[in-house]
C-alpha positions in Angstrom: -0.5 -0.1 0.3 1.5 3.7 -0.9 2.6 5.6 2.1 2.8 9.6 2.2 5.8 11.0 4.2 6.6 14.7 4.3 10.5 15.0 4.0 10.3 18.1 5.7 7.6 20.8 5.8 7.1 21.9 2.3 8.2 18.4 0.5 5.5 15.5 0.2 6.7 12.2 -1.1 4.3 9.7 -1.8 6.0 6.0 -2.1 3.9 3.9 -4.4 4.6 0.3 -5.6 3.2 -1.8 -8.5 0.1 -3.1 -6.5 -1.1 0.3 -5.9 -1.5 0.7 -9.7 -5.0 -1.1 -9.3 -6.1 1.8 -6.9 -5.1 4.4 -9.6 -6.7 2.0 -12.5 -10.9 2.3 -10.3 -10.1 5.9 -9.6 -8.9 6.3 -13.3 -12.2 4.7 -14.6 -14.5 5.7 -12.0 -14.5 9.5 -12.4 -13.4 9.5 -15.8 -14.0 12.9 -16.6 -13.2 14.5 -13.7 -9.3 13.3 -14.8 -9.7 13.2 -19.1 -7.8 16.5 -18.8 -4.8 15.6 -16.2 -4.4 12.3 -18.5 -3.8 13.4 -21.7 -1.0 15.8 -20.1 0.4 12.8 -18.8 0.3 11.3 -21.5 2.0 13.5 -23.7 4.4 15.3 -21.4 5.6 11.8 -19.4 7.8 10.0 -22.2 9.7 13.7 -23.0 10.9 13.2 -19.1 12.1 9.6 -19.3 8.8 8.6 -17.5 10.6 8.1 -14.4 11.5 12.1 -14.0 8.1 13.4 -15.0 7.1 16.2 -12.2 3.5 15.6 -11.4 3.5 19.0 -9.3 4.9 20.8 -12.6 1.9 20.3 -14.7 -0.5 20.1 -12.3 -1.4 16.6 -12.9 -1.1 15.1 -9.6 -5.2 14.8 -8.8 -5.9 11.6 -9.7 -2.8 10.2 -7.2 -4.0 12.8 -4.5 -7.6 11.2 -4.8 -6.7 7.4 -5.4 -4.2 7.8 -2.0 -6.3 9.6 -0.4 -3.9 12.4 -0.1 -3.9 16.2 -0.2 -0.9 18.7 -1.4 -2.8 21.8 -0.7 -0.6 22.7 2.0 3.2 21.9 0.3 5.3 23.1 -2.1 6.1 20.4 -4.1 5.2 16.7 -4.0 7.3 13.6 -5.5 6.5 10.2 -6.3 8.9 8.0 -5.1 8.2 4.4 -6.9 10.2 1.3 -8.5 11.4 2.2 -12.1 9.0 -0.5 -13.5 6.0 1.5 -11.4 6.4 4.5 -13.9 6.4 2.3 -17.2 3.4 0.6 -16.1 1.7 3.9 -15.1 2.1 5.2 -18.0 0.9 2.3 -20.0 -2.5 2.5 -18.0 -2.5 6.5 -18.7 -1.6 5.8 -22.5 -4.6 3.0 -22.3 -7.4 5.4 -20.6 -5.6 8.4 -23.4 -6.8 6.0 -26.2 -10.0 4.7 -24.9 -11.1 8.2 -24.6 -10.1 9.5 -28.4 -12.0 6.3 -29.3 -15.2 7.1 -27.1 -15.3 10.8 -29.1 
């Protein structure tokens, strides 16, 4: 299960692993309309950052993570996802699938 910890008073870290992807998939599919713009941004930008260096906070694309993992970034200056390398690639695969599905349904 993912955990959230504070590195200091302004830096939040979400530590996640592969099983946490199911929680993200469930949230994204349950509330797709709320996340479709965020999903499109992640789909477009994440490969340019070699996936694992993508900055969710810089692009305001952390709302799905925030809702699925039940944490709040409103009082922090920085948020970082700390996960194994394969998590980022699997996460992007999930995002690509959701993005493609949204295009098909248009």
